[in-house]
C-alpha positions in Angstrom: -13.6 6.6 37.9 -14.6 9.7 36.0 -13.5 13.1 37.4 -15.5 16.3 36.7 -12.5 18.7 37.0 -14.6 21.6 35.7 -17.6 21.1 38.0 -20.8 19.2 37.5 -21.5 20.8 34.1 -18.0 20.4 32.8 -16.5 17.6 30.7 -15.6 14.4 32.5 -12.2 12.8 32.4 -11.8 9.1 33.0 -14.0 6.0 33.0 -17.7 5.9 33.9 -19.3 2.5 33.3 -18.4 1.4 29.8 -17.7 5.0 28.7 -14.3 6.7 28.6 -14.0 10.5 28.6 -10.9 12.3 27.4 -9.6 15.3 25.4 -8.4 15.0 21.8 -6.8 18.0 20.1 -8.5 20.3 22.6 -11.9 18.8 22.1 -13.9 16.7 24.6 -14.3 13.1 23.4 -16.2 10.1 24.7 -16.0 6.5 23.4 -17.6 3.2 24.3 -15.5 0.3 25.7 -16.4 -3.3 26.3 -16.2 -6.8 24.8 -16.8 -7.0 21.1 -19.1 -9.6 19.6 -18.4 -11.5 16.4 -17.7 -8.9 13.7 -20.1 -8.6 10.8 -18.9 -8.7 7.2 -19.3 -4.9 7.1 -17.1 -4.6 10.2 -14.5 -6.9 8.7 -14.5 -4.9 5.5 -14.0 -1.7 7.5 -11.1 -3.3 9.4 -9.4 -4.3 6.2 -10.0 -0.9 4.6 -8.3 0.7 7.6 -5.4 -1.8 7.6 -4.8 -1.3 3.9 -4.9 2.5 4.3 -2.6 2.5 7.3 -0.1 0.3 5.4 -0.1 2.7 2.5 0.6 5.8 4.7 3.0 4.1 7.1 6.3 5.1 5.3 5.4 8.6 4.3 4.9 10.6 7.6 7.0 13.5 6.4 5.3 13.8 3.0 1.8 13.7 4.7 2.8 16.3 7.2 3.8 18.7 4.5 1.1 17.6 2.0 -1.9 17.9 4.4 -0.6 20.1 7.1 -1.9 23.3 5.7 -5.4 21.9 5.5 -5.2 20.8 9.2 -4.3 24.3 10.5 -7.0 25.7 12.7 -9.0 22.5 12.9 -9.2 19.6 15.4 -7.7 17.3 12.8 -4.0 16.6 12.1 -2.4 15.9 8.7 -2.4 12.1 9.2 -6.2 12.1 10.1 -7.0 14.0 6.8 -4.8 11.7 4.7 -6.3 8.6 6.3 -9.9 9.9 5.8 -9.3 10.7 2.1 -7.6 7.5 1.1 -10.0 5.2 3.0 -12.9 6.9 1.2 -11.5 7.4 -2.3 -8.3 5.4 -3.0 -9.4 1.8 -2.3 -10.7 -0.8 -4.8 -12.2 -4.3 -4.5 -14.5 -6.0 -2.0 -13.7 -7.6 1.3 -11.6 -9.8 1.6 -9.7 -8.5 -1.5 -9.5 -4.7 -0.8 -6.4 -3.0 -2.3 -5.1 0.4 -3.3 -6.1 2.1 -6.5 -2.8 4.0 -7.0 -4.3 6.3 -9.6 -6.6 7.7 -6.9 -3.9 8.3 -4.3 -3.3 12.0 -3.4 -0.4 12.7 -1.2 -0.8 16.5 -0.9 -3.7 18.9 -1.4 -3.3 22.7 -1.7 -3.8 25.8 -3.7 -0.5 25.9 -5.6 -1.3 25.2 -9.3 -0.2 22.0 -10.9 2.9 21.9 -13.1 2.8 21.2 -16.8 4.8 18.6 -18.8 5.4 16.1 -16.1 7.2 13.0 -17.3 9.0 10.0 -15.8 11.6 7.8 -17.6 13.6 4.8 -16.5 17.3 5.2 -17.1 20.4 3.2 -16.3 20.7 3.3 -12.5 17.4 5.0 -11.7 14.5 7.1 -12.9 14.4 10.7 -14.1 11.4 13.0 -13.5 11.0 16.2 -15.5 8.6 19.1 -15.5 8.1 22.6 -16.9 10.5 24.9 -14.9 8.7 28.2 -15.7 8.7 31.0 -13.1 5.8 33.4 -12.9 3.8 35.3 -10.2 2.5 32.1 -8.7 5.0 29.3 -9.6 8.4 30.3 -8.2 11.8 29.1 -9.3 12.7 28.2 -5.7 9.6 26.1 -5.1 10.8 22.7 -3.7 10.1 19.4 -5.4 8.8 16.4 -3.3 8.7 12.9 -4.7 7.2 9.7 -3.4 7.7 6.3 -4.9 5.8 3.3 -3.7 7.2 -0.3 -4.2 4.1 -2.4 -3.4 5.9 -5.7 -3.8 8.8 -5.1 -1.4 7.2 -2.3 0.7 10.5 -0.4 0.6 9.0 3.0 -0.4 11.1 6.1 -1.0 10.3 9.6 0.2 12.1 12.7 -1.0 10.9 16.0 0.6 13.4 18.4 -1.1 15.0 16.6 -4.0 15.2 19.6 -6.3 14.0 23.1 -7.1 11.4 24.0 -9.7 14.0 25.9 -11.7 16.0 22.7 -12.3 13.3 21.2 -14.5 14.2 17.6 -13.6 15.6 15.3 -10.9 17.2 11.9 -10.9 16.5 9.2 -8.3 19.0 6.4 -8.1 17.6 2.9 -7.8 19.2 -0.5 -7.6 18.7 -3.2 -10.2 16.0 -5.0 -8.3 14.0 -1.8 -7.7 14.1 -0.9 -11.4 12.3 -4.2 -12.1 9.7 -3.9 -9.4 6.2 -2.4 -9.7 6.7 1.4 -9.1 4.0 3.9 -8.3 5.5 7.5 -8.4 4.1 10.8 -7.3 5.3 14.4 -7.3 4.3 17.6 -5.5 5.6 21.2 -5.4 5.7 23.3 -2.2 6.6 26.9 -1.8 9.9 27.8 -0.2 8.2 29.3 2.8 6.0 26.2 3.2 2.8 28.3 2.9 1.5 26.8 -0.3 1.5 23.3 -1.7 0.2 21.7 -4.9 -2.0 18.7 -5.3 0.2 15.7 -5.9 0.3 14.2 -9.4 0.4 10.5 -10.1 3.2 9.9 -12.7 1.9 6.5 -13.8 2.7 2.9 -13.1 6.1 1.6 -14.1 6.8 -2.2 -14.7 3.1 -3.2 -14.5 1.3 -4.6 -11.5 3.2 -7.0 -9.2 1.8 -9.7 -7.0 -0.2 -8.8 -3.9 0.3 -10.7 -0.6 -2.5 -13.1 -1.3 -1.2 -13.8 -4.8 2.3 -14.4 -3.4 0.9 -16.9 -0.9 -1.0 -18.7 -3.7 2.2 -18.8 -5.8 4.2 -20.2 -2.9 1.5 -22.9 -2.3 1.5 -23.8 -6.0 5.3 -24.1 -6.1 5.3 -26.4 -3.0 2.6 -28.7 -4.5 4.4 -28.7 -7.9 7.7 -29.6 -6.3 6.1 -32.6 -4.6 4.3 -33.6 -7.8 7.5 -33.5 -9.8 9.1 -35.9 -7.3 6.2 -38.3 -7.4 6.0 -38.1 -11.2 9.7 -39.1 -11.5 9.2 -42.0 -9.2 6.0 -43.1 -10.8 7.5 -43.0 -14.3 10.6 -44.9 -13.2 8.6 -47.7 -11.7 6.3 -48.0 -14.7 9.3 -48.2 -17.0 11.0 -50.8 -14.8 7.8 -52.9 -14.9 7.4 -52.6 -18.7 4.4 -50.4 -18.6 2.4 -52.5 -16.2 1.4 -51.1 -12.8 3.2 -52.8 -9.9 0.6 -54.5 -7.5 2.4 -53.7 -4.2 0.8 -51.3 -1.6 3.7 -48.8 -1.9 3.0 -48.2 -5.6 -0.8 -47.9 -4.9 -0.1 -45.1 -2.3 2.3 -43.5 -4.7 -0.2 -43.6 -7.6 -3.0 -42.2 -5.4 -1.0 -39.2 -4.2 0.3 -38.7 -7.8 -3.2 -38.6 -9.3 -4.5 -36.4 -6.4 -1.7 -33.8 -6.9 -2.1 -33.9 -10.7 -5.7 -33.0 -10.4 -5.1 -30.4 -7.7 -2.5 -28.6 -9.9 -5.1 -28.2 -12.7 -7.2 -25.9 -10.5 -4.7 -24.5 -8.0 -4.2 -20.7 -8.3 -0.7 -19.3 -8.4 0.6 -20.9 -11.5 3.5 -18.8 -13.0 2.7 -16.9 -16.2 
């Protein structure tokens, strides 16, 4: 039941038919409810776009709050809404059902603080070092904080650093374990004023270690390895029986079943995706 708490001309609150009325960030909102039919390809694509975007932003709530919070002030939006909207529209690549992130288009903060020159990243023993021009002038201050975000798409164990250094230091070191140093890395850096009133656009520092396997490719590789393991077992048994029979095929049913499966898997492996290398 909908309730008109502000009179007959006010905004309703609650359910009326297949409509639900409620307040969102101080604004009256209405949405449609009911059973969904079979989704179209466009709807499925939209679902995947949202899922991929949500996964990207899931481990960086603090970074997004600082990176988009200034833009959200005085609007009905919040920082996460703005970040989701940007990345869904501009940072995705591919067509359904193979939509993925274009990491070169990811922007984790947007603001008026100018970008910093001479940004570099380097892999060292035990971690990565990020460096920049530490100059101090009327706009870029020595006490600006440095924020760093590193995505690890293969493992999903992303790292968020909201105050890892000061601009005046000119560099920072991020310790990583041996496995992380081998994984695909997508690093970003932003600068934020000490009082939090200005933030720079984030800068993409470039891919490290190349592109790893996405989830679909991992499943394909797993399937290939399972089929290859079974094929290797059959091949060993097939060869053993052929040798024992001096190159002639045994005429029993067991060998015929063995040969049929052996030939089927051999042909399957020729076209099955997921082959290493």
